[in-house]
C-alpha positions as CSV (number, residue, x, y, z in Angstrom):
1,X,98.3,103.1,70.8
2,X,97.1,104.5,67.5
3,X,96.1,108.1,67.0
4,X,92.5,107.0,66.6
5,X,92.7,105.0,69.8
6,X,94.0,108.1,71.7
7,X,91.2,110.2,70.1
8,X,88.6,107.8,71.2
9,X,89.8,107.8,74.8
10,X,89.9,111.6,74.9
11,X,86.4,111.8,73.6
12,X,85.2,109.5,76.3
13,X,87.0,111.6,79.0
14,X,86.1,114.9,77.3
15,X,88.5,117.4,75.9
16,X,87.7,119.9,78.7
17,X,88.5,117.4,81.4
18,X,91.6,116.1,79.6
19,X,93.1,119.5,78.9
20,X,94.9,120.1,82.2
21,X,96.6,116.8,81.9
22,X,97.6,117.6,78.4
23,X,99.0,121.0,79.5
24,X,100.9,119.3,82.4
25,X,102.5,117.0,79.9
26,X,103.4,119.7,77.4
27,X,101.0,118.5,74.7
28,X,102.2,114.9,74.7
29,X,98.9,112.9,74.4
30,X,100.4,109.5,75.3
31,X,102.0,110.8,78.5
32,X,98.9,112.8,79.4
33,X,96.8,109.6,79.1
34,X,99.3,107.8,81.4
35,X,99.1,110.7,83.9
36,X,95.3,110.5,83.8
37,X,95.4,106.8,84.7
38,X,98.0,107.5,87.5
39,X,95.9,110.3,88.9
40,X,93.0,107.9,89.3
41,X,95.3,105.4,90.9
42,X,96.5,108.0,93.4
43,X,92.9,109.1,94.2
44,X,91.9,105.5,94.8
45,X,94.8,105.0,97.2
46,X,94.0,108.2,99.1
47,X,90.4,107.3,99.5
48,X,91.3,104.8,102.2
49,X,93.0,107.2,104.7
50,X,90.5,109.9,103.9
51,X,87.6,107.5,104.6
52,X,89.1,106.4,107.9
53,X,89.9,110.0,108.9
54,X,86.3,111.1,108.2
55,X,84.7,108.1,110.0
56,X,87.0,108.2,113.1
57,X,86.7,112.0,113.4
58,X,82.9,112.1,113.3
59,X,82.6,109.2,115.8
60,X,85.1,110.8,118.2
61,X,83.5,114.2,118.1
62,X,80.0,112.7,118.5
63,X,81.1,110.6,121.5
64,X,82.7,113.5,123.1
65,X,79.7,115.8,122.7
66,X,77.2,113.1,123.7
67,X,79.2,112.6,126.9
68,X,79.5,116.3,127.5
69,X,75.8,117.0,127.1
70,X,74.4,113.8,128.4
71,X,72.4,112.5,125.4
72,X,73.1,111.1,121.9
73,X,71.1,113.7,120.1
74,X,73.0,116.5,121.8
75,X,72.1,118.9,118.9
76,X,68.5,118.9,120.2
77,X,69.5,120.6,123.5
78,X,69.1,124.3,123.3
79,X,72.4,124.9,125.0
80,X,74.2,122.5,122.7
81,X,72.5,123.4,119.4
82,X,74.9,124.2,116.5
83,X,74.4,127.2,114.2
84,X,71.6,127.6,111.7
85,X,73.6,126.1,108.8
86,X,74.5,123.0,110.8
87,X,70.9,122.5,112.1
88,X,69.7,122.6,108.5
89,X,72.2,119.9,107.7
90,X,70.8,117.8,110.5
91,X,67.2,118.3,109.4
92,X,68.1,117.5,105.8
93,X,69.9,114.3,106.8
94,X,66.9,113.2,108.9
95,X,64.5,114.0,106.0
96,X,66.6,112.0,103.5
97,X,66.9,109.0,105.8
98,X,63.1,109.1,106.3
99,X,62.4,109.5,102.6
100,X,64.4,106.3,102.0
101,X,62.7,104.4,104.9
102,X,66.0,104.3,106.8
103,X,66.4,104.7,110.6
104,X,66.6,108.2,112.0
105,X,68.2,107.4,115.3
106,X,71.1,109.7,116.4
107,X,73.7,107.1,115.1
108,X,72.0,107.1,111.7
109,X,72.0,110.9,111.5
110,X,75.7,111.0,112.5
111,X,76.6,108.7,109.6
112,X,74.5,110.7,107.2
113,X,76.1,114.1,107.9
114,X,78.8,115.4,105.6
115,X,82.5,115.7,106.5
116,X,82.0,119.4,106.2
117,X,79.6,119.3,109.1
118,X,82.2,117.8,111.5
119,X,85.0,120.0,110.2
120,X,82.6,123.0,110.9
121,X,82.3,122.0,114.6
122,X,85.9,122.9,115.2
123,X,85.5,126.3,113.5
124,X,84.5,129.5,115.3
125,X,80.9,128.7,114.4
126,X,79.9,132.2,113.8
127,X,76.9,133.1,115.9
128,X,77.1,129.5,117.3
129,X,80.2,130.4,119.3
130,X,81.7,126.9,119.0
131,X,84.8,127.8,120.8
132,X,82.9,128.3,124.0
133,X,80.2,125.8,123.3
134,X,82.2,122.8,122.0
135,X,85.9,123.4,121.9
136,X,86.8,124.6,125.4
137,X,84.6,122.4,127.5
138,X,84.8,119.2,125.4
139,X,86.6,118.9,122.0
140,X,90.0,120.2,123.0
141,X,90.4,117.0,125.0
142,X,90.2,115.0,121.8
143,X,92.9,117.0,120.1
144,X,95.6,117.5,122.8
145,X,98.6,119.6,121.7
146,X,96.8,121.1,118.6
147,X,95.2,124.5,118.5
148,X,91.6,124.8,117.3
149,X,92.6,127.2,114.4
150,X,95.4,124.9,113.2
151,X,93.2,121.8,113.4
152,X,90.4,123.5,111.5
153,X,92.9,124.6,108.8
154,X,94.3,121.1,108.4
155,X,90.9,119.5,108.3
156,X,89.8,122.1,105.7
157,X,92.7,120.9,103.5
158,X,91.5,117.3,104.0
159,X,87.9,118.3,103.2
160,X,89.0,119.8,99.9
161,X,91.0,116.8,99.0
162,X,88.2,114.4,100.0
163,X,85.8,116.3,97.8
164,X,88.1,116.3,94.9
165,X,88.5,112.5,95.2
166,X,84.8,112.0,95.7
167,X,83.9,114.1,92.7
168,X,86.5,112.5,90.4
169,X,88.6,115.7,90.1
170,X,92.3,115.7,89.4
171,X,94.7,115.5,92.3
172,X,98.1,115.1,90.6
173,X,98.9,118.8,91.1
174,X,98.7,118.6,94.9
175,X,101.5,117.8,97.3
176,X,100.0,114.3,97.8
177,X,102.8,113.1,100.1
178,X,102.0,116.0,102.5
179,X,98.3,115.3,102.1
180,X,98.9,111.7,103.1
181,X,101.0,112.6,106.2
182,X,98.3,115.1,107.2
183,X,95.5,112.6,106.9
184,X,97.4,110.0,109.0
185,X,98.5,112.6,111.6
186,X,94.9,113.8,112.1
187,X,93.6,110.3,112.3
188,X,96.2,109.6,115.0
189,X,94.7,112.3,117.2
190,X,91.4,110.5,117.4
191,X,92.2,106.9,116.5
192,X,95.9,106.0,117.0
193,X,95.5,102.3,116.1
194,X,93.8,103.2,112.9
195,X,96.5,105.6,111.9
196,X,99.1,103.0,112.7
197,X,97.5,100.6,110.2
198,X,97.8,103.3,107.5
199,X,101.4,103.9,108.4
200,X,102.2,100.2,108.0
201,X,99.9,99.1,105.2
202,X,98.9,102.1,103.0
203,X,99.3,101.9,99.3
204,X,99.8,105.6,99.0
205,X,103.6,105.9,99.3
206,X,104.1,103.2,96.7
207,X,101.6,104.7,94.3
208,X,103.2,108.2,94.6
209,X,106.6,106.7,94.0
210,X,105.4,105.2,90.8
211,X,104.4,108.5,89.1
212,X,107.6,109.1,87.1
213,X,108.0,105.5,86.0
214,X,104.3,105.4,84.9
215,X,104.7,108.6,82.9
216,X,107.9,107.4,81.2
217,X,106.2,104.1,80.3
218,X,108.7,102.2,82.4
219,X,105.8,100.8,84.4
220,X,102.3,99.9,83.3
221,X,99.2,102.0,84.2
222,X,96.9,100.4,86.8
223,X,93.1,100.8,86.4
């Protein structure tokens, strides 16, 4: 690629966004552009296990709490209501659904809530006292053999990664092999069959193994 071609790509990416890639590659523009492409490839591959972790987690937690409290909109029960932040999230989700003329049934609200909402339900919950309200009577049965604090920590790591992927932020600097194993292990707690599919079919290991060969130019970038 010519110097003008490289310059045009960097202008499209923006110098500020490209700078960390350039620093990682010791100022070699050609290698940094290959790293930028590989980073996107890794993020695309990771999106699949992160998606299935988020969906299976929220569905499992929702089913467990619906069963415990006897109704699908368990958050409307005074004894089951989450803390103020979480209730605002629920109200905002309902309002956005209504604004776009979409259904506002409990299943619709569940699908509209953020990953952070569900991760928050295995936290201490502040004044919501989630350990006594949700964990001890219900949620610990979904996550046998895992402490609440360790689960919340691991889910927090996945939430950070998920947000980086969703907002097109770089991920190459993370221990992505560990991230993948964590995502699959957490999914296995709530949806073993889904986790097994990722163990067998995921693109992530192959993409991660490509990094050195892509940066050296031995293998082509994939966009």
